[in-house]
N, C-alpha and C positions, 0 to 999 in steps of 0.2 A: 437535326430534325428527326422526329420519331417516325416509326414505321406506320404507314397508312394502309387502308384497305387495298388501294391500287397496287401496293408492293407485293401483296400475297394472294390476290384474287385470281381466279381462273377466267380467262377471257373467252374460251371456247365453251359456250353455254348451250345446253339442250333446252329448247323452249318449244312451246306449242301455242296454237291459236285457240280462240274460244270454240271453234267448230270441231276441234279434234275429238274423235269419238272414244268411247270407253276402251275398246280393244287397242286403239292406237296408243292411248295413255299407258295402258298396262305394258304394251310392248316396249315403249320408250323407257319406262322406269326399269324394266328388266334388262333390256339390251345395254343400256348405259350404266346400270348398277347405281342409280341415284334414288334417293328416298323421296324426292320432290322435284318439280320443275316449274319455272315461271310460265305464266300465261300472258301472251302479249296481244295487243291490238294491231290493226293494219299499219300503224305508224311506228311499231316497235316498242311502244310503251308498255310497262308492266301493269297489268290490270288485276292480277291475282296469282295464286300459287296452288297447284294441285299436288297433293302428297299421296303416298301409299296408304296413309290412314283414311283419306277420302274415298279411295277405291275399295277399301275393306268393308265399307258399309254394305256394299252389294254382295261381297263374298260371304259376309256374316249371315245374309238372308234373314233379316229381321222380320218377325211376324207383324202384320198390319193390325193396329189397334182398332177397336170398334166404337161406334156411337159418337158422342160429343168429343171424347178423347181423340178419336180418329180425325175429326174435323179440325181440331186444334193442331194436331200433328201435321195434317196436310198443308196447313198454312206456314208451318215451320220447317221441320226436318225432312219433309217429303223428298226434296230435291236430292238429298244425300243418298237415298236408297233407290229412287227411280231415275236418277240422273243418267244421261247417256252422252253428254258432251262435257268438255273442259269448262265451258262457261257455266254449266249448271253445278259442276262438282267443286269448282275452285273456291278457295277461301279468299275473300275480297273485302276491303282493299288489302293488298299484299304489304307485308312489313319489308321495307327495303332500306338500303343504306347508300350513301354517296361514296365515291371512290376516294375522296380526300379525307374521309373520317379516320381518326386514329384507330388502330386495331383494338385498343382497350374499349372504345365505345362500341364497336361491333361485338366484342365479347360480352359486354354487359347486356346488350340487346338480346343476344342469343340466350344468355342465361336467364334473364328476366322473362322472356317470352317463350322459353323452352323450345327454341328452334335449332335445327341442325345446320341450316344454311340460310344465307341471305342473298337475294338478288341485288346486284350493284347497279345503280342507275346514274345516268348523266343529268345535266341541268334541266332537261325537258322530260325527265322520267323515262327515258329510253334505256333499254337493257344493254349494259356494256360488259357485264361479267357476273360472277357469282363467287361468294366466299363461304367456306365451310368451317366447322370447328377445327378440323385438322389443319387447315390453312393458317389459322390464327396461331396455332402452336409453333409455327415456323419461327417466331421471334426468339424461341429458346435455342435455336441453332447458332445464335450469336457467339463468337469466340470469347473465351474467358478474358483474353488480353484486351479485347475491345471494351468489355464491361469494366475491367479494372481501370482503363484509361478514363472512361467517363466518370467513374466513381471518384477518382483523384481530382478530376476537373470540378465536379460538383462540390466536393469538400473544400477545395481551395477558393474557387470563384464565388460560390453561393453562401458558404458558411465561414469563410475566412480562416480555415484551419491551415496551419503551416505544414507543408509537405513533410518536414522532418519529424513532426509530431504524430503523423498518421502511419500506421502499419496495416495496410489492407491487402487481403489476398482473395482470389476467386478460384474456386474449384468446381467444375460442372455447374456453374451458375450460382453456387452457394458462396455468399460474401461473408468473410470474417473481418470484422473491424476491430483493430487493436490500436494502442497508442493512447494519447491523451488530448483532451480538449479543456478549455477554460471553465465552461459552465455545463451543469447537468442538462439544462434545457437544450443546449446545442447538441449534446450527445443524442438526446431523444429525437429531436427534429431531424438530425442528419440520418439516423437509422431509418426513420419513417420515410424520408425522402428517397433513400437509396432502394427501398423496396419497390419503387415505381420505375426504376431504371430498366429499360428493355433488356430482357434476357436473364434478369435476376430471379432466381428460384426462391431464395431465402436469405435473410441477413442475420448473422450471429453477432450480436453487440458485445464486444469485449472492451469497449472504450472505458477509460478511467478519467475522472474529473481532475483537472490540474491540481486543485487544492489537496486532493486525497493522495497525490503522488509525492508532492513536495516533501 
């Protein structure tokens, strides 16, 4: 079974309520050295996220626009500059993830949404942890011997490659595939599949097709 968010997440989470005021938010972010924190309701469910970027609207001290432009602005971005509570400052709804999600899914969400961390929620949306970019990088701590064992298993069980025909090595997560396979398609698909094995940094394909060796 692959690594899930539950395997790498932090369970001690700094969270605030909607009523938390601006100074409390600034203190929490500075004291715990986090760039954002979840906002929860009375039931512990995640309703939003407040980030340092949200607080910087006030620090930037933007000038108030005038006339019709000001009216339009008051209906939109006003809260970011004049906000005084987490409920007014937060980004909602929050982007969250479930604990049983594969780490690859969490990584894609963070990449696509340009997020540094994700609140982890339970079945009812309750906050149970948080996962950051650096947490996800923990999959690369996997020992080379474990990666090699899985590579050999995948090659034999999923692609029918004879163990005697495969010469694979792993060094610091970099896989080098040598030996021979019967078909070019098998070589291509095997190399592609092994790039998704947890802990693999890169795959160097040195496989030869059986017909070319004979």
